[in-house]
FIZAGU-187973 format. One record per residue (C-alpha): residue in one letter; x, y, z. Coordinates in steps of 0.05 Angstrom, whole numbers, padded with zeros to 5 digits, always signed. Each point is the difference from the previous one (the first is absolute). Example, Ala and Ser with C-alpha at 12.3 -4.5 7.8 and 13.67 -1.06 7.14 Angstrom:
# residues 2
a+00246-00090+00156
s+00027+00069-00013
This chain:
# residues 474
m+04305+03301+06316
s+00053-00035+00053
y+00018-00072-00022
f+00012-00036+00063
d+00013-00065-00023
a+00070-00019-00014
a-00001-00062+00037
s-00045-00022-00061
s+00035+00029-00054
v+00052+00058-00005
p-00020+00054-00064
l+00061-00013-00054
h+00060+00035+00023
p+00029+00051-00056
v+00070-00038-00002
a-00050-00066-00018
r-00037+00046-00056
q+00064+00022-00036
a+00031-00073-00004
l-00068-00036-00018
l-00003+00054-00060
a+00075-00008-00012
a-00007-00072-00004
l-00057-00010-00045
d+00043+00025-00055
e+00059-00041+00019
g-00019-00061+00042
w-00059-00026-00051
a+00034-00068-00036
d+00016-00056+00033
p+00065-00009+00045
a+00009-00073-00017
r+00012+00018-00080
l+00073+00012-00024
h-00018+00054-00046
r+00011+00074+00015
e-00063+00015+00030
g-00003-00067+00045
r+00068+00027+00026
q-00030+00075+00018
a-00055-00038+00030
h+00045-00053+00043
m+00054+00059+00020
l-00064+00039+00032
l-00022-00062+00037
n+00064-00018+00036
a+00009+00070+00016
a-00071+00004+00038
r+00020-00067+00028
e+00067+00025+00027
t-00032+00065+00030
a-00062-00036+00024
a+00054-00052+00040
e+00037+00058+00032
a-00060+00029+00035
v-00020-00071+00012
g+00064-00021+00028
c+00016-00063-00042
r+00043-00021-00055
p-00040+00013-00075
d-00003-00067-00013
e-00039-00010+00051
l-00049+00039-00012
s-00066-00009-00048
f-00054+00048-00018
t-00069-00022-00002
p-00068+00021-00026
s-00017+00030+00064
g+00019-00009+00079
t-00052-00051+00007
r+00026-00047-00046
a+00069+00011+00028
l-00031-00027+00069
h-00034-00056-00023
t+00056-00014-00058
g+00051+00001+00068
i-00031-00044+00044
a-00030-00053-00051
g+00068-00005-00026
a+00040-00005+00072
l-00055-00050+00021
a+00014-00033-00049
g+00071+00001+00002
r+00000-00029+00077
r-00058-00050-00013
r+00049-00058+00018
v+00021+00037+00067
s-00067+00026+00021
r-00073+00018-00017
r-00019+00047+00044
l+00002+00077-00005
v+00002+00051+00051
v-00033+00071-00005
s-00019+00057+00041
a-00070+00010+00017
v+00001+00064-00036
e+00030-00013-00063
h-00026+00039-00062
s-00048-00047-00034
a+00035-00020-00053
v+00045-00038+00055
l-00063-00025+00033
h-00032-00026-00071
a+00070-00034-00013
a-00012-00044+00063
e-00072-00010-00011
s+00026-00037-00062
h+00052-00036+00032
r-00042-00021+00050
a-00060-00027-00052
g+00063-00039-00034
g+00018-00036+00065
g+00046+00047+00036
s+00000+00032+00067
v-00005+00070+00019
t+00031+00031+00071
e-00033+00068+00008
v+00037+00045+00049
a-00038+00046+00050
v+00014+00068-00001
d-00013+00054+00057
r-00056+00060+00008
t+00052+00036-00037
g+00003-00047-00058
r+00072-00017+00012
v+00025-00075+00012
a+00054-00038+00054
a+00062-00010-00025
e-00001-00055+00053
s-00060-00025-00028
y+00024-00007-00070
a+00058-00029+00022
r-00042-00059+00035
a-00048-00004-00063
l+00064-00017-00039
r+00028-00050+00044
a-00018-00081-00014
g-00033-00040+00046
e-00046+00073+00028
q-00065-00016-00021
g-00043+00043-00037
e-00061+00001-00031
g-00003-00059-00052
q+00070-00017+00011
d+00026-00065+00015
e+00039-00012+00057
g+00081-00002-00012
e-00014+00039-00073
g+00045+00055-00005
a-00031+00073-00053
a+00019+00001-00067
l-00014+00073-00011
a-00007+00061+00043
c-00039+00065-00022
l-00002+00064+00037
q-00013+00075-00029
s+00053+00048+00014
a-00052+00045+00017
n-00095-00005+00007
h-00027+00023-00054
e-00064+00022+00034
v+00026+00034+00070
g+00080+00011-00018
t+00028-00032+00051
v+00070-00032-00014
q+00009-00064+00016
p+00066-00035+00032
v+00032-00021-00070
a+00076+00000+00036
e-00017-00043+00053
v-00046-00052-00034
v+00061-00002-00053
e+00043-00021+00055
a-00051-00047+00017
s-00012-00030-00066
r+00085-00011-00014
e-00003-00036+00070
a-00058-00045-00020
g+00025-00015-00067
v-00069+00035-00038
p+00002+00048-00054
l-00039+00058+00011
l-00038+00042-00049
v-00013+00078+00016
d-00050+00035-00030
a+00028+00064-00001
a-00058+00036-00053
q-00015+00052+00052
s+00074+00021+00029
l+00047-00013-00065
g-00013+00079-00021
w+00020+00020+00067
r+00055-00041+00022
a+00043-00066-00020
v-00015-00064+00042
p+00043-00025+00046
g+00049-00058-00025
g-00012-00066+00005
w-00059-00014-00032
s-00008-00063-00049
l-00056+00031-00048
l-00025+00068-00006
a-00073+00032-00035
g-00009+00070-00012
s-00049+00036-00049
a+00018+00064-00042
h-00072+00039+00002
k+00016-00001+00077
w+00059+00046-00010
g-00026+00038-00058
g+00032-00043-00060
p-00059-00020-00048
p-00053-00058+00023
g+00008-00066-00032
v+00074-00010+00029
g+00028-00048+00051
l+00055-00020+00018
l+00036-00064+00026
a+00069-00011+00034
v+00018-00070+00011
r+00066-00006+00036
k+00059-00046-00023
g-00005-00067+00028
t-00075-00003+00022
r-00036-00056-00026
f-00055+00024-00045
a-00029-00045-00057
a-00044+00060-00049
p-00072-00017-00001
q-00023-00031-00069
p+00002+00013-00060
t+00056+00043-00001
d+00043+00032-00062
e+00068+00025-00006
r-00009+00065+00025
e+00007+00033+00066
s+00034-00067+00026
g-00061-00033-00021
r-00038+00033+00067
a-00043+00051-00050
p-00019-00036-00068
g-00002+00046-00060
f+00016+00066-00031
e+00026+00045+00053
n-00035+00075+00004
i+00066+00037-00014
p-00030+00067+00002
a-00038-00017+00060
v+00062-00024+00040
v+00045+00048-00024
a-00044+00052+00028
a-00006-00044+00066
a+00074+00002+00016
a+00007+00063-00013
s-00048+00018+00053
l+00023-00032+00041
r+00067+00020-00005
a-00026+00070+00009
v-00054-00006+00059
r+00054-00036+00034
a+00053+00065-00005
e-00061+00045+00028
a-00021-00055+00051
d+00039+00025+00067
v-00020+00074-00005
e-00082-00016-00029
a-00004-00055+00053
a+00018+00052+00059
r-00045+00055-00025
l-00067-00052-00011
h+00023-00028+00062
t-00014+00070+00043
l-00066+00001-00037
v-00028-00073+00012
d+00019+00017+00080
r-00045+00068-00002
i-00053-00051-00035
r+00013-00058+00047
a-00009+00056+00070
r-00049+00044-00029
v-00048-00050-00021
p-00021-00029+00072
e-00004+00069+00018
l-00047+00027-00056
v-00048-00068-00008
p-00040-00026+00075
d+00019-00074-00004
t+00050-00011-00047
e+00058-00050+00002
v+00066+00008-00039
v+00027-00065-00010
g+00071-00028-00022
d+00073+00010+00034
p+00006+00074+00013
v+00065-00001-00013
r+00033-00056-00034
r-00047+00016-00054
l+00004+00021-00079
p+00011+00078-00006
h-00061+00017-00045
l-00056-00052+00028
v-00050+00007+00059
t-00063-00032+00014
f-00051+00010+00054
s-00078-00033+00010
c-00057+00036+00023
l-00059-00018+00042
y-00070+00002-00028
v+00021+00012-00074
d-00008-00038-00060
g+00064-00006-00037
e-00025+00005-00074
a-00039+00056+00019
l+00050+00040+00035
l+00047-00011-00063
h-00046+00037-00042
a-00017+00061+00054
l+00083+00007-00013
d-00004-00007-00070
r-00060+00057-00003
a+00047+00037+00034
g+00062-00008-00043
f+00041-00051+00036
s+00007-00074-00034
v+00017-00050+00057
s-00008-00080+00012
s-00033-00042+00057
g+00006-00068+00024
s-00072-00005+00030
s-00042-00048-00019
c-00054+00045-00028
t+00044+00019-00059
s+00018-00076-00020
s-00041-00049-00048
t+00017-00045+00055
l-00041+00041+00051
t+00057-00029+00050
p+00054+00044+00038
s+00075+00000-00035
h+00036-00060+00023
v+00055+00047+00025
l-00051+00034+00052
k-00020-00056+00011
a+00059-00034+00026
m+00026+00057+00033
d-00070+00002+00042
v-00016+00071-00002
l-00065+00038-00020
s-00025-00006-00073
e-00049+00045-00012
g+00004+00070-00034
n+00074-00016-00021
v+00035+00042-00042
r+00073-00001-00020
v+00038+00055-00022
s+00061-00007-00040
l+00038+00068-00017
p+00026+00001-00078
p+00079+00037+00003
g-00017+00068-00007
t-00059+00013+00040
e-00003+00062+00032
a-00023+00019+00071
a-00046+00042-00020
d-00024-00058-00025
v-00005-00040+00062
d-00027+00055+00036
r-00051+00007-00041
f-00020-00074+00002
l-00001+00016+00079
e-00054+00045-00008
v-00050-00038-00043
l+00009-00062+00035
p-00039+00022+00064
e-00056+00023-00037
a+00005-00062-00051
v-00016-00054+00058
r-00044+00041+00032
s-00056-00004-00051
v+00014-00067-00010
r-00018-00015+00071
a-00055+00041-00004
h-00027-00035-00068
l+00014-00071+00038
g-00035+00031+00069
a+00053-00013+00047
p-00006+00015+00076
a+00029+00075+00010
e+00035-00034+00060
t-00001-00054+00040
g-00003-00030+00069
a-00059+00052+00021
a-00042+00004+00065
v-00039-00068+00002
p-00079+00017-00001
e-00041-00033+00047
g-00047-00059-00017
a-00075+00009+00009
d-00030+00036+00068
g+00068+00014+00015
d+00026-00070-00001
e+00067-00028-00004
p+00019+00002-00081
a+00015-00076-00020
r+00071-00025+00010
e+00000-00033-00066
r-00026+00018-00071
t-00004-00035-00065
v+00022+00042-00062
d-00015-00036-00069
a+00044+00024-00054
l-00003-00064-00048
g-00004+00014-00076
r+00031+00064+00015
l+00075+00023-00026
c+00051+00040+00033
p-00002+00042+00038
a-00073-00003+00019
p+00018-00065+00060
v+00044+00049+00035
i-00047+00062+00000
e-00064-00041+00023
l+00052-00017+00055
a+00019+00070+00012
r-00075+00010+00004
a-00013-00049+00051
i+00051+00000+00045
g-00017+00064+00037
e-00073-00041+00011
v+00031-00050+00049
p+00030+00028+00065
v+00074-00012+00022
g+00018-00074-00002
g-00067-00012-00052
v+00020-00036-00059
v-00017+00011-00071
t-00010-00065-00047
v+00016+00023-00073
l-00027-00054-00052
a+00040+00016-00060
d+00011-00048-00059
d+00052+00051-00037
e+00068-00022-00010
a+00026+00064+00025
a-00035-00007+00059
r+00056-00041+00035
l+00048+00058-00002
d-00043+00053+00008
i-00033-00011+00066
p+00061-00025+00031
a+00037+00065-00031
w-00063+00036+00024
c+00002-00016+00065
e+00071+00016+00018
m-00014+00067-00031
r-00051+00019+00048
g+00026-00047+00055
h-00061-00048+00010
d+00015-00071+00017
y+00000-00043-00061
l-00027-00076+00019
g+00010-00031-00062
a-00039-00037-00049
e-00048-00066-00014
g-00007-00002-00077
t-00045+00065-00017
s-00005+00017+00065
y+00049+00061+00038
r-00004+00014+00067
v+00023+00066+00033
r-00002+00027+00072
r-00007+00067+00021
r+00050+00033+00046
g-00012+00071+00013
């Protein structure tokens, strides 16, 4: 079995395992106590903090350990907004932030604050200029009062779903000029490289780099206005109340140092393997779109979407073939809505597959994945009755009459990828210049029908309610 879902979680690093076992024997006591056992635990905690702070690029007394990366993000956002509540109540985020950030933004909005969301391009990358405009006072965004500046900005270092690296250094500079603190979600990139300096807050999650689950970190620079969410206690500067999990914290810090020591060599190796996947998948699987920035990206992650494919069925097919991958397709989600990242990028969501290679992945594993993928996609398409090809010759009407120039397809109540499959069948039944109207109430259709038109070379005429119109080109 090949585990290709490192963007979700990485297996425990050998160094983390060794550190965890050692700390279980020596770090079990309360580090707040003055007895010998307490002092020993306190020393382990301080050593872990110094190690993690060196990798993050901050002072040890600026870094706190939290119960998870999600908790680090929620605490960082809430604390920074509370610390600057007299300045502004406006939060700036990108449209492709991790769901933890967007959930915090929803909570802030529900509490009377406002949120400005910065759009991304089709690679999933924000423009630094757009972020700078969103930060400035007097330039209105969604829910923003005229003249109101921003209290806090959030930007991920790299996207969790498509691997696109964000222009953190440029946004740091824009934030500094605007006098707005910037929180960087570094969960996906921290194991590979340090984040460019100048940020005010930073969050990470140990299970993303090979540490144990249940450990996050939050760095808050000195001078950043911050009011820790209530209730607090004396531990972790009041930012993570409760008894620290010292063995897990020690293992997280040790593994972060270890993976960073190996990162340059491993990143170059995995970058080559991902380049092979990016190049070969469109050649091996027809009607496939590779998404994300092809150059400014994480070294180990690639995402692609396949027309006429049920994402959940494809994941099961690949799992049976021995490959564990993930997906942002709506059919793999309990909400039956496409990934907010793919939606913000305005790219195809159906049949979406995210491949993220863990350290140590061999070229033979990638070659075997490329061997089984075409058959997995073909079998899913065949099961769904997808067309073998589109744009076939238009049949004549009755008695040799011209076929109708307009056709309506009713896909109401049917889920992705059925609306696009029906569209592909119907487009060959109208002449060039003819129009197919698709009736579909599946949320994914708003992404997938325009994406299908772009991939197949037809004109998307727009949507009105649940009605989508497409003109055949050739």
